[in-house]
C-alpha positions as CSV (number, residue, x, y, z in Angstrom):
1,M,1.9,4.9,1.3
2,D,0.4,2.7,3.4
3,M,2.5,1.3,5.8
4,L,2.7,-1.8,8.4
5,G,1.5,-0.1,12.0
6,V,4.7,2.1,11.8
7,A,2.8,3.9,15.3
8,A,3.3,0.6,16.9
9,R,7.3,0.4,16.2
10,L,6.8,3.7,17.8
11,N,6.0,2.4,21.1
12,T,9.0,-0.3,20.9
13,V,12.2,1.9,20.3
14,S,12.9,1.6,24.1
15,A,11.1,-1.8,23.9
16,D,13.4,-3.5,26.2
17,T,12.8,-1.3,28.9
18,C,9.1,-1.5,28.3
19,V,9.0,-5.0,28.0
20,Q,10.9,-5.0,31.1
21,W,8.3,-3.2,33.1
22,L,5.5,-4.9,31.5
23,S,7.3,-8.2,33.1
24,D,6.9,-6.8,36.6
25,V,2.8,-5.7,36.4
26,P,-0.1,-7.6,37.1
27,V,-0.8,-7.5,32.9
28,D,2.5,-10.2,32.9
29,Q,0.8,-12.2,35.3
30,W,-2.7,-12.7,34.0
31,L,-1.2,-13.3,30.8
32,L,1.7,-15.9,31.6
33,G,1.2,-17.0,35.3
34,G,4.4,-15.4,37.0
35,S,6.7,-12.3,36.6
36,A,9.5,-12.5,34.5
37,G,12.7,-11.0,35.0
38,G,11.7,-9.3,37.9
39,D,14.4,-11.2,39.9
40,G,16.8,-10.1,37.5
41,S,17.1,-13.6,35.8
42,P,17.0,-13.6,31.8
43,M,13.0,-13.2,30.4
44,S,12.6,-16.1,28.1
45,L,11.8,-16.0,24.7
46,P,8.4,-16.9,24.7
47,R,7.5,-14.6,27.3
48,R,9.8,-11.3,25.2
49,L,7.4,-12.3,22.1
50,L,4.3,-12.3,24.0
51,L,5.0,-9.3,25.5
52,T,6.4,-7.4,22.9
53,W,3.4,-8.2,20.8
54,F,0.9,-7.3,23.8
55,F,3.0,-3.9,23.8
56,T,3.3,-3.3,20.2
57,Y,-0.3,-3.7,19.4
58,F,-2.1,-1.9,22.1
59,G,1.1,0.9,21.9
60,G,-0.1,1.3,18.3
61,L,-3.4,1.1,18.3
62,G,-3.5,4.2,21.1
63,L,-1.6,5.9,18.7
64,Y,-3.8,5.3,15.9
65,Y,-6.7,6.3,17.3
66,L,-5.4,8.9,18.6
67,M,-3.6,10.6,15.5
68,A,-6.2,9.3,13.1
69,T,-9.2,11.1,15.2
70,A,-7.3,14.3,15.6
71,D,-6.6,14.4,12.2
72,F,-10.4,13.6,11.0
73,V,-11.6,15.9,13.7
74,L,-9.3,19.0,12.5
75,V,-9.8,17.8,8.1
76,F,-13.4,16.9,8.0
77,F,-15.1,19.2,11.0
78,V,-13.1,21.9,11.9
79,L,-11.6,23.2,8.8
80,R,-14.0,21.2,6.0
81,R,-15.3,24.8,5.3
82,W,-12.2,25.8,3.8
83,L,-10.9,22.5,2.8
84,M,-13.7,20.4,2.0
85,P,-17.5,22.6,1.6
86,G,-20.2,20.6,1.4
87,Y,-18.4,17.4,2.2
88,T,-20.1,14.9,4.3
89,P,-18.5,11.7,6.0
90,D,-19.3,8.3,4.6
91,W,-19.9,6.9,8.1
92,P,-20.3,3.1,7.1
93,S,-17.3,3.6,4.8
94,V,-15.2,5.0,8.6
95,R,-16.9,2.6,10.9
96,R,-15.3,-0.3,8.5
97,E,-12.0,1.6,8.0
98,V,-11.3,1.9,11.7
99,T,-12.6,-2.1,11.9
100,Y,-10.2,-3.5,9.3
101,S,-7.1,-1.3,10.8
102,T,-7.9,-2.4,14.7
103,R,-8.2,-6.4,13.4
104,S,-5.3,-6.0,11.3
105,L,-3.1,-4.6,13.3
106,A,-3.3,-7.2,16.0
107,I,-1.6,-9.5,13.2
108,M,0.4,-6.9,11.6
109,A,2.3,-6.5,15.1
110,G,2.4,-10.1,15.4
111,L,4.2,-10.6,12.4
112,T,6.6,-7.6,13.2
113,T,6.9,-8.7,16.4
114,P,10.3,-11.4,16.0
115,M,12.2,-8.4,14.4
116,E,11.1,-6.2,17.1
117,V,13.0,-8.6,20.2
118,A,16.0,-9.1,17.6
119,I,16.7,-5.2,18.4
120,Q,15.8,-5.3,22.2
121,L,18.2,-8.2,22.2
122,G,21.2,-6.3,20.5
123,H,21.4,-7.6,17.0
124,S,20.0,-4.3,14.9
125,R,22.5,-1.0,14.9
126,V,20.8,0.9,16.9
127,Y,23.1,2.7,19.2
128,H,22.7,4.9,22.0
129,D,25.7,7.8,22.4
130,P,24.9,10.6,19.7
131,A,28.4,10.8,19.0
132,T,29.6,7.2,18.5
133,Y,29.7,8.3,14.5
134,G,29.6,11.3,14.8
135,W,27.5,14.4,14.8
136,A,27.4,15.0,11.2
137,Y,25.8,11.2,10.3
138,L,23.4,11.9,13.3
139,L,22.0,14.9,11.5
140,A,22.4,12.9,7.9
141,S,20.7,9.6,9.5
142,P,17.0,10.3,9.3
143,V,17.6,11.9,5.3
144,L,19.2,8.5,4.9
145,F,16.3,6.9,6.6
146,L,13.5,8.6,4.6
147,L,15.5,8.2,1.1
148,F,15.7,4.1,2.1
149,T,12.7,3.3,3.0
150,D,11.0,5.6,0.2
151,T,13.2,3.6,-2.4
152,I,11.9,0.2,-1.0
153,I,8.2,0.7,-0.3
154,Y,7.9,2.4,-4.0
155,W,8.7,-0.9,-5.4
156,V,7.0,-2.9,-2.8
157,H,3.7,-0.6,-3.2
158,R,4.2,-0.8,-6.8
159,G,4.8,-4.9,-6.5
160,L,1.6,-5.0,-5.1
161,H,0.0,-3.4,-7.9
162,H,1.2,-6.5,-10.2
163,R,-2.1,-8.4,-11.7
164,A,-0.9,-11.7,-9.9
165,L,-0.8,-10.0,-6.5
166,Y,-3.0,-7.6,-6.5
167,K,-6.4,-9.0,-5.5
168,H,-4.7,-11.3,-3.3
169,I,-3.1,-8.8,-1.2
170,H,-3.4,-5.1,-1.9
171,K,-7.3,-4.8,-3.1
172,P,-8.7,-4.8,0.5
173,H,-7.0,-1.5,0.8
174,H,-7.8,0.2,-2.0
175,S,-11.8,-0.9,-1.1
176,F,-11.2,2.6,-0.1
177,V,-11.3,5.0,-2.5
178,H,-12.4,8.6,-0.8
179,T,-9.9,7.7,2.4
180,T,-9.9,9.1,5.6
181,P,-7.0,9.5,8.0
182,Y,-8.7,6.2,9.6
183,A,-7.4,4.0,6.3
184,A,-3.8,4.4,7.8
185,F,-3.7,0.8,8.2
186,A,-6.8,-0.8,6.9
187,F,-4.6,-3.3,5.0
188,H,-4.7,-7.1,4.7
189,P,-2.1,-8.0,7.5
190,L,0.1,-9.5,4.9
191,D,0.6,-6.2,2.7
192,G,0.6,-4.0,5.7
193,Y,4.1,-6.3,6.6
194,L,5.2,-6.1,3.2
195,Q,4.8,-2.4,3.1
196,G,6.6,-1.8,6.5
197,V,9.9,-4.3,5.8
198,A,11.7,-0.8,5.2
199,Y,11.4,0.2,8.4
200,Q,12.9,-3.3,10.0
201,A,15.5,-3.3,7.5
202,F,17.1,-0.1,7.9
203,V,18.4,-0.8,11.4
204,F,19.7,-3.8,10.5
205,V,22.0,-2.0,7.5
206,F,22.6,1.2,8.7
207,P,23.6,2.5,12.4
208,F,20.5,4.7,13.2
209,Q,20.8,6.9,17.0
210,A,17.6,5.2,19.2
211,A,15.9,8.6,19.8
212,M,16.3,9.8,16.2
213,H,15.0,6.4,15.5
214,M,12.2,7.4,17.5
215,A,11.8,10.6,16.0
216,S,12.2,9.3,12.5
217,L,9.3,6.4,13.2
218,A,7.2,9.2,14.8
219,F,6.9,11.4,11.7
220,V,6.5,8.3,9.9
221,S,3.4,7.3,12.2
222,L,2.2,10.9,11.2
223,W,2.5,11.1,7.7
224,T,1.1,7.6,7.2
225,I,-1.9,9.2,8.5
226,N,-1.8,12.5,6.9
227,I,-1.7,11.4,3.4
228,H,-4.9,9.6,3.6
229,D,-7.3,12.7,4.5
230,R,-6.7,14.1,0.8
231,V,-5.6,17.4,1.5
232,S,-2.2,18.5,1.6
233,I,-0.1,21.9,0.3
234,G,1.7,20.9,-2.8
235,V,5.4,21.1,-2.5
236,S,7.7,19.9,-5.7
237,G,8.7,17.0,-5.2
238,V,6.5,15.7,-2.1
239,N,4.2,13.0,-2.3
240,G,1.4,14.2,-0.2
241,A,-2.4,13.3,0.4
242,R,-3.2,14.8,-2.5
243,H,-0.8,12.2,-4.6
244,H,-2.1,9.6,-2.8
245,T,-5.4,10.2,-3.5
246,V,-5.1,10.2,-7.1
247,H,-3.3,6.5,-6.6
248,H,-6.5,5.4,-4.9
249,L,-8.2,6.6,-7.7
250,T,-6.3,5.5,-10.6
251,F,-4.4,2.7,-8.9
252,K,-1.5,3.0,-11.3
253,A,-0.2,6.3,-10.4
254,N,1.6,7.8,-7.4
255,Y,3.6,4.9,-5.7
256,G,5.8,6.9,-3.5
257,Q,6.0,7.0,0.1
258,Y,7.5,10.9,0.8
259,F,8.8,11.9,-2.3
260,T,7.7,11.7,-6.1
261,F,11.3,10.8,-7.7
262,W,10.8,7.6,-7.9
263,D,7.7,8.0,-10.0
264,W,9.0,10.7,-11.9
265,V,12.0,8.4,-13.0
266,C,9.5,5.0,-13.6
267,G,6.6,7.0,-15.4
268,T,4.0,6.7,-13.2
269,F,3.8,10.3,-11.9
270,R,0.6,11.7,-12.3
271,D,0.2,15.2,-10.9
272,P,-3.1,15.9,-8.7
273,D,-4.1,19.4,-11.1
274,S,-4.2,16.7,-13.8
275,V,-7.4,15.5,-11.7
276,G,-9.1,18.4,-11.5
277,G,-12.1,20.0,-11.8
278,A,-14.4,17.3,-14.8
279,A,-11.8,14.7,-14.1
280,A,-12.1,14.7,-10.4
281,A,-15.6,14.9,-10.3
282,A,-15.5,12.3,-12.9
283,D,-13.4,9.8,-10.7
284,A,-15.4,10.9,-7.7
285,A,-18.9,9.1,-9.1
286,T,-16.8,6.1,-10.3
287,P,-17.5,2.8,-8.0
288,A,-14.4,1.2,-6.9
289,H,-14.7,-1.7,-9.0
290,V,-14.8,-0.3,-12.1
291,L,-11.7,1.8,-11.9
292,E,-10.6,-1.9,-10.8
293,E,-11.7,-3.1,-14.3
294,E,-10.6,-0.9,-15.9
295,V,-6.9,-1.3,-15.1
296,Y,-7.1,-5.1,-14.3
297,G,-10.0,-6.6,-16.2
298,K,-12.3,-8.9,-14.8
299,K,-10.5,-11.8,-15.0
300,Y,-7.8,-10.5,-11.9
301,L,-10.7,-9.2,-9.9
């Protein structure tokens, strides 16, 4: 599932250090008319908030362009002959994905900034010494992170498909039916924020070692981009790109982020192989709004 600017949050795992560094370089003087904290005094909260937003947005934007472009070139050009023979990118749609993501990330970064500042100021359970909670917990914590966030994201994502919410929040993302990696952050900002709450909530509920937190967020960033390239190797229990493609084609299946567990339990799982052959051709030829009408009805669109 598509997330809040997770790539942006990767840049703020060690944000206190980064923000302090930014406070001593010209960008801070240009933005705020002076250095912050350079003389050893505490950084003011407004200054910290602004610098955190600056670092989060532009750091996340850089990661988005870099990783989405690498995935796009690899899948749609280098490996296209084997993965998508005969496919030609819909360039107007690709440009719209990039434009929407670029704009939305600015607002999503602003919405996440208060939580990032709370982490910087030590109000979360992020820790540094790997031995603090033992090595067994250190190794198990990324698995706990994935299980916790996958559970929350399933229910948030499914809730966003409710008729009362879909039109107002989640519909913009589903305007991209045949997605590319550039659709990873093409959300209504509130949509992206709500789907990113799990990543913020985790470190306030469970202890998470800082480097392990960074590695987990790096994985999530790559996953969020990858599940929109429409190509994946089928692994039982894993909600890959083919599963997410089915979600974009049907609007009512495969809500999970990494796993198919909750979809199986709640009866919303649809095997990508069931949308093969003639069914896939029919879906590919059907405009997005027609599929939406079948699911939601004109009244809710």
